[in-house]
C-alpha positions, 0 to 999 in steps of 0.5 A, spaced: 400 592 186 404 596 181 408 599 187 409 593 191 417 592 190 418 600 190 420 600 197 423 593 197 428 596 192 428 603 196 428 601 203 430 608 206 424 612 202 418 613 206 414 615 200 415 617 193 412 623 190 411 623 182 409 629 178 411 628 171 405 626 166 408 619 164 409 617 171 402 619 173 399 615 168 404 609 169 401 609 176 394 611 175 392 609 168 389 616 167 392 621 162 392 628 166 395 635 165 395 636 172 397 632 178 401 628 183 401 621 185 404 619 192 406 612 193 407 611 201 407 604 205 401 606 208 397 608 202 397 611 195 394 618 194 392 621 187 392 629 187 389 632 181 384 638 180 376 638 179 377 637 171 379 630 173 375 629 179 369 624 176 374 620 172 379 619 177 374 617 182 371 612 177 377 609 174 383 610 179 383 604 183 387 603 190 388 610 190 385 616 195 383 622 190 384 629 193 382 635 189 386 641 189 388 647 185 394 650 182 395 655 188 395 650 193 398 644 189 405 643 193 402 645 200 397 640 199 402 635 197 406 637 204 399 636 207 398 629 205 405 627 206 404 629 213 398 626 214 402 619 213 407 621 218 412 621 212 419 623 213 424 621 207 421 623 200 423 620 194 421 625 188 421 624 181 426 630 178 422 631 171 420 638 173 422 645 171 426 649 176 421 654 178 416 647 179 422 644 183 423 651 187 416 651 189 416 643 191 422 644 195 420 650 199 413 647 201 416 640 203 421 644 208 420 639 213 422 633 209 428 629 207 428 629 199 431 624 195 432 624 188 428 617 185 427 618 178 432 612 177 428 608 181 421 609 178 425 609 171 427 602 173 420 600 175 417 602 169 423 598 165 420 591 166 413 591 164 407 587 166 404 582 162 398 587 161 403 592 159 406 587 154 399 586 151 398 593 150 404 594 146 403 588 142 396 591 140 399 597 138 404 594 134 399 590 130 395 596 129 402 599 126 403 594 122 396 593 119 397 601 118 403 600 114 401 595 110 395 599 108 399 605 106 405 602 103 401 599 098 399 606 096 406 609 095 408 610 088 413 615 084 410 622 084 408 621 092 411 626 097 414 624 103 408 628 107 403 625 103 405 618 105 406 620 112 399 622 112 396 615 109 400 612 115 397 616 120 390 616 117 391 608 117 393 608 124 388 612 127 382 608 123 386 602 125 385 603 133 390 607 135 389 613 140 394 617 137 401 616 134 407 614 138 411 620 135 412 624 129 412 619 123 418 619 119 418 618 112 424 619 108 425 618 100 432 617 096 438 621 099 433 623 105 434 616 108 441 618 110 438 622 116 436 618 121 430 623 124 428 626 118 422 630 118 417 629 112 418 634 106 415 635 099 420 631 096 417 627 091 419 619 090 422 617 084 423 610 082 429 606 084 429 611 091 429 608 098 423 609 102 424 609 110 418 609 114 419 609 122 412 609 125 409 607 132 402 607 134 399 608 141 394 603 144 391 604 152 397 609 153 403 604 150 407 605 144 410 601 139 416 603 134 418 600 128 422 602 122 422 599 115 426 600 108 423 599 102 424 600 094 420 601 088 425 598 083 432 597 084 436 602 089 443 600 086 448 595 088 451 599 094 444 600 097 442 593 096 448 591 099 447 595 105 440 593 106 443 586 107 448 588 112 443 591 116 438 586 116 443 580 117 446 585 123 439 585 126 438 578 125 444 576 128 443 580 134 436 578 135 438 571 135 443 572 141 440 577 146 438 575 152 437 577 160 443 578 164 447 581 158 449 588 158 446 593 154 453 595 151 454 587 149 447 587 146 449 593 142 456 590 140 452 584 137 450 588 131 455 594 131 461 589 130 457 585 125 456 592 121 463 594 123 466 588 120 463 589 113 466 596 113 460 601 115 462 602 122 463 609 122 456 609 118 452 607 124 452 613 129 446 611 134 445 606 139 442 599 137 436 600 141 432 603 147 426 601 151 419 602 149 413 603 154 408 609 155 414 613 152 417 612 146 424 612 149 425 609 156 430 605 160 434 601 158 438 604 152 442 599 148 448 603 146 455 603 147 458 604 154 451 602 157 452 597 163 445 596 165 443 589 165 437 586 161 432 583 165 426 579 163 420 583 161 423 589 158 421 591 151 426 594 147 427 596 140 433 592 135 434 598 130 441 598 127 442 602 121 447 605 116 447 612 113 451 614 107 450 622 106 448 624 099 446 617 097 441 614 102 440 610 109 437 603 111 434 602 118 430 596 120 427 596 127 423 590 131 421 590 138 423 585 142 421 582 149 427 580 153 426 573 156 431 568 160 434 564 154 432 569 149 427 574 146 420 574 143 420 578 137 413 582 137 414 585 130 412 580 124 412 585 118 416 582 113 423 585 111 423 585 104 426 591 100 422 591 094 415 592 094 
């Protein structure tokens, strides 16, 4: 069962209560805008409202289904916990302050312990089924990019290419996009999280695309940098440095390594080539139900990579006023290395 080791790693907690939407989906595999999941040593309970009752009873396995409304929500959580003879409750902290105050007030008789980190750690290591969903999401994204990028031409706007990509993902089987698709042309590629605009593509400009599809509730994430023509010697050199930094890191990352050390593999390579100050973000992050999950592969992170984690490898160099290059793959961490589940080629010129 997906909850089996939560109590092994947290023996002082009698039950977990999660209200965050992504965490609810993790345990129930059902998207809902309202509800709570209670995971106890005795049994699991999914509390939601009438809108989701029939679907929950059909789809959510290994959970008792309890129906309530907004007004009695937190009281119902307390009632269920009392029926399970729970004393110590681990709770997910992703709540607005008014929600937490109502939660705390209703659970006055229980000992409350923050447990978001325990849930995040559980989610960070993927099951084979979760990995299969992510792989399919990535395949959908790659097919969409291949189709859309063939339509790129001078005079097309960033928004137009974004629309081509998004359309191709949906017709290719995506439930939705993992995040707002990033398309940047020319000097805009120096902005890592650029919002697509009406900027028109000119020949010899860089094209940066950061995109992801969602399948069965799980995200993919990929970045490629292209050029129609010749971007000039400096940006060509930058592209090759980023590509080599990523390849070196991918070759050497493995379970047991800290996220700081994984980040350093690419960061030191880029620094040694004179662009250390132009790589301002982390090397990567976990991917799953959310596009950004634990772990964070960045400077100072002492989290240890574990077998089954799915992370991105996305070094980048950004030069204001000129352009930027980022190349991003997704990796499944293994004992002796990684499996790169991104197969899209890394050719600069299209």
